[in-house]
C-alpha positions in Angstrom: 59.4 48.5 12.0 56.3 46.5 11.4 54.4 50.1 12.4 56.9 51.8 9.8 56.1 49.6 7.2 52.3 49.7 7.7 52.3 53.5 7.7 54.4 53.5 4.3 51.7 51.3 2.8 49.1 53.6 3.9 50.7 56.8 2.4 51.1 55.2 -1.0 47.9 53.9 -1.1 46.5 57.5 -0.3 48.8 58.8 -2.8 47.9 56.3 -5.8 44.3 54.8 -4.8 42.2 57.9 -5.8 42.7 58.7 -9.4 39.7 61.2 -10.8 37.0 59.7 -12.7 38.5 59.4 -16.5 35.8 61.2 -19.0 34.7 59.8 -22.2 36.2 61.2 -25.2 34.4 64.1 -26.5 33.4 65.1 -23.1 36.0 67.0 -21.7 34.4 70.5 -21.8 35.0 73.7 -24.2 38.6 73.1 -25.1 37.4 69.7 -26.9 40.3 67.7 -25.8 40.6 64.9 -23.6 41.5 65.9 -19.8 42.6 62.5 -18.3 45.7 64.4 -17.1 44.0 66.5 -14.9 42.6 63.9 -13.1 45.1 61.9 -11.5 47.0 62.1 -8.7 47.2 65.3 -6.1 46.5 67.5 -9.4 42.8 66.9 -8.9 42.9 68.5 -5.9 43.5 71.9 -7.3 46.0 73.1 -4.5 49.0 70.5 -3.6 49.7 72.6 -0.5 46.2 71.4 0.8 46.5 67.9 -0.1 49.4 67.4 1.4 48.0 69.0 4.7 45.2 66.7 4.4 47.6 63.5 3.5 49.9 64.7 6.7 47.1 64.5 8.9 45.6 61.4 7.6 49.0 59.7 8.3 49.2 61.3 11.9 45.8 59.3 12.4 46.8 56.2 11.1 49.7 56.2 13.3 48.1 57.3 16.4 45.8 54.7 16.1 48.0 52.1 15.3 50.2 53.0 18.2 46.7 52.9 20.5 46.2 49.3 19.4 50.1 48.1 20.0 49.6 50.0 23.5 46.4 48.2 24.1 47.4 44.9 23.1 50.7 45.3 25.4 48.3 46.6 28.2 46.0 43.1 28.0 49.5 40.7 27.5 50.6 42.5 30.9 47.5 42.6 32.7 47.1 38.9 31.7 50.6 38.3 33.0 50.0 39.9 36.0 46.8 37.9 37.0 48.6 34.5 36.4 51.5 35.6 38.9 48.8 36.5 41.7 47.2 33.1 40.9 50.4 31.4 41.1 51.1 33.0 44.0 47.4 32.3 45.7 47.8 28.7 45.0 51.1 28.5 46.6 50.0 29.8 49.9 46.8 28.0 49.9 49.1 24.6 49.0 51.2 25.9 52.2 48.1 26.5 54.5 48.6 30.2 54.9 45.1 30.9 55.2 45.3 34.9 56.6 48.2 35.6 54.2 46.4 34.5 51.1 43.2 36.4 52.3 45.5 39.6 52.6 47.1 39.2 49.1 43.5 38.6 47.1 41.6 41.3 49.0 44.4 43.7 47.4 42.2 42.5 43.9 38.8 42.4 45.4 37.4 44.8 42.7 38.8 42.6 40.1 36.4 41.3 37.3 38.8 38.1 37.2 36.7 35.2 37.7 39.7 32.9 38.5 40.9 35.7 41.4 37.0 36.4 42.6 36.4 32.5 43.2 39.8 32.3 45.1 39.2 35.2 47.2 35.5 33.7 48.0 37.3 30.2 49.3 39.9 32.4 51.1 37.3 34.7 53.2 35.6 31.5 54.0 38.7 29.9 55.3 39.3 32.8 57.6 35.8 33.1 58.7 36.6 29.2 60.0 39.5 29.7 61.7 39.3 29.4 65.8 40.7 32.5 66.4 38.2 34.6 64.5 35.1 36.2 66.5 31.9 35.6 65.6 31.1 39.1 64.4 34.0 38.5 62.1 33.0 35.1 60.8 29.4 36.4 59.8 31.1 39.4 57.8 33.3 37.2 56.2 30.7 34.5 55.2 28.7 37.3 53.5 31.5 38.4 52.0 32.5 35.2 50.5 29.1 34.9 49.0 29.5 38.3 47.3 32.7 37.5 45.7 31.6 33.8 44.8 28.5 35.5 43.0 30.4 37.6 41.1 32.8 34.8 39.7 29.8 33.2 38.7 28.7 36.1 37.0 31.7 36.8 35.3 32.1 32.9 34.0 29.3 30.9 34.2 31.2 28.2 32.4 33.8 27.8 35.3 33.2 24.6 37.6 34.9 26.2 40.7 32.7 29.4 40.4 29.2 27.1 40.5 31.4 25.1 43.5 31.8 27.7 46.0 29.1 29.8 44.9 27.0 26.9 46.1 29.3 26.4 49.1 28.8 30.1 50.3 25.2 29.9 50.0 24.6 27.1 52.3 27.2 28.7 54.7 24.9 32.0 54.7 21.9 29.8 55.5 23.3 29.2 58.9 22.7 32.6 59.6 19.4 33.1 58.1 17.6 30.2 59.6 16.2 26.5 58.8 14.0 28.0 56.4 16.1 29.7 54.0 18.7 26.9 54.0 15.9 24.4 53.1 14.6 27.0 50.5 17.9 27.3 48.8 18.5 23.9 49.0 17.6 23.0 45.3 20.0 25.9 44.0 22.7 24.4 46.1 22.4 21.0 44.5 21.8 22.3 41.1 25.5 24.6 41.3 26.9 21.3 43.0 25.8 19.5 39.8 26.7 22.1 37.2 30.3 22.0 38.8 30.4 18.0 38.5 29.3 18.4 34.9 31.9 21.1 34.0 34.7 19.2 35.6 34.1 15.5 36.3 37.5 15.2 37.6 37.2 17.4 40.4 36.8 15.5 43.6 35.7 18.1 46.1 32.6 18.9 44.0 31.7 15.2 44.1 32.5 15.2 47.8 29.9 18.1 48.2 27.4 16.3 46.6 27.4 13.5 49.1 27.2 16.0 51.9 24.0 17.2 50.2 22.5 13.5 50.3 23.9 12.9 53.6 22.5 15.8 55.1 19.2 15.7 53.6 19.1 11.9 54.7 19.4 12.4 58.2 17.1 15.5 58.2 15.0 15.3 61.4 11.2 15.1 61.5 10.9 19.0 62.0 12.4 20.0 59.6 10.9 17.5 56.7 7.8 19.5 58.0 9.3 22.9 57.2 10.3 21.5 53.7 6.9 20.2 53.0 5.7 23.8 53.6 7.8 25.3 51.2 8.2 22.7 48.3 5.6 20.4 46.8 8.3 18.0 46.3 10.6 18.7 49.3 14.4 17.5 48.9 15.3 14.2 50.3 18.0 11.8 49.9 19.4 8.5 51.1 22.7 7.2 53.0 23.5 4.9 49.9 23.3 8.0 47.3 25.9 9.9 50.1 28.0 6.6 50.2 27.9 6.4 46.5 29.2 10.1 45.9 31.8 9.5 48.6 33.6 6.7 47.1 33.2 8.3 43.5 34.9 11.1 45.1 37.8 8.5 46.7 38.1 7.0 43.4 38.7 10.3 41.4 41.4 11.1 43.9 42.2 9.0 46.5 42.6 10.6 50.1 42.4 13.9 49.1 40.4 14.9 51.9 40.0 14.0 55.6 36.5 15.0 55.5 35.7 12.4 53.1 37.2 9.7 54.9 35.3 10.7 58.1 32.1 10.7 56.1 32.4 7.4 54.6 32.8 6.1 58.0 30.2 8.0 59.4 27.6 6.7 56.3 28.6 3.3 57.0 27.6 3.4 60.3 24.3 4.9 59.3 24.1 1.7 57.2 25.1 -0.7 60.2 28.1 -1.9 58.5 30.8 -1.5 61.4 33.3 -3.7 59.9 33.5 -0.8 57.0 33.0 1.9 59.0 36.0 1.0 61.3 38.0 1.0 58.0 37.4 4.5 56.9 37.1 5.9 60.3 40.9 4.9 61.2 42.1 6.2 57.7 40.6 9.4 58.8 42.0 9.2 62.4 45.4 8.6 60.7 45.2 11.2 58.4 48.1 13.7 58.6 46.9 16.9 60.2 47.6 20.1 57.4 44.9 22.1 59.1 42.8 22.8 62.0 39.8 20.9 60.3 41.9 17.9 59.8 42.9 18.1 63.6 39.1 18.3 64.3 38.1 15.2 62.1 41.1 13.3 63.8 39.5 13.8 67.1 35.9 13.3 65.9 36.9 9.5 64.3 38.7 8.5 67.0 35.8 9.7 69.5 33.8 7.5 67.0 36.0 4.6 66.9 36.1 4.5 70.5 32.4 4.9 71.0 31.5 1.8 68.8 34.1 -0.5 69.9 33.1 0.3 73.5 29.5 -1.4 72.6 30.8 -4.4 71.2 
């Protein structure tokens, strides 16, 4: 109905909006009378049939354009609704720990231009790579695939915190295959993206945790790696256990018990700082954390071993 009304208004405007010029009195021509009546409506066209055909063609063109607009808008709405539906399915599978099903779902949309889909696909690719049953060859392919998806997500939306976070994670993973020089060379880029993710979403505990890992990694960097870093940078990346501890605690404040690895690293960092009492507190929490994933199980084992090792020394 709205389309019909707009078409009718268009026809009326076309019929009455283009009157001919009204000549001043005395300039109508050799017959000596005013010709205003000859310069109204379709009479100015000289041939009523030609005008009607032109009007019909114009109306059809307008109708076609309006129809195209309506269809285009409907297609956009439908596409957006479909993306939302896929994201809901993806998030449900992720929360359920269905790693391979999630990957299979999202790879159907690997050509998507949607940043929300792409960063989730980067995460899913990485998660499949980390499964114990994934072969080393397949793992390497998945790690590089994950980086490509994360890169595309970032290109599509530079203001999305998750795109920055997963690009940094995947870039760090690729460093495991490209050697220590590449890993150190990418250190500042990785840090910048983690910091950007935190800036865009200060309530994302995972991004804060990852900055803690960055600090912890460079705090415990062995001497030979420090030497390589000095060759690559005038000011090589460095950090302290105190800074790492600050990020791990901040992540815990934002979202308590959100991740077993954050609990483990709090314990390990306190061990590095020779505070066994607090180390034991956090390691116990990591050991008792409900195991939902393979990583949780590995963390439980490591926490139990650390607790045993330093309790035996006492």
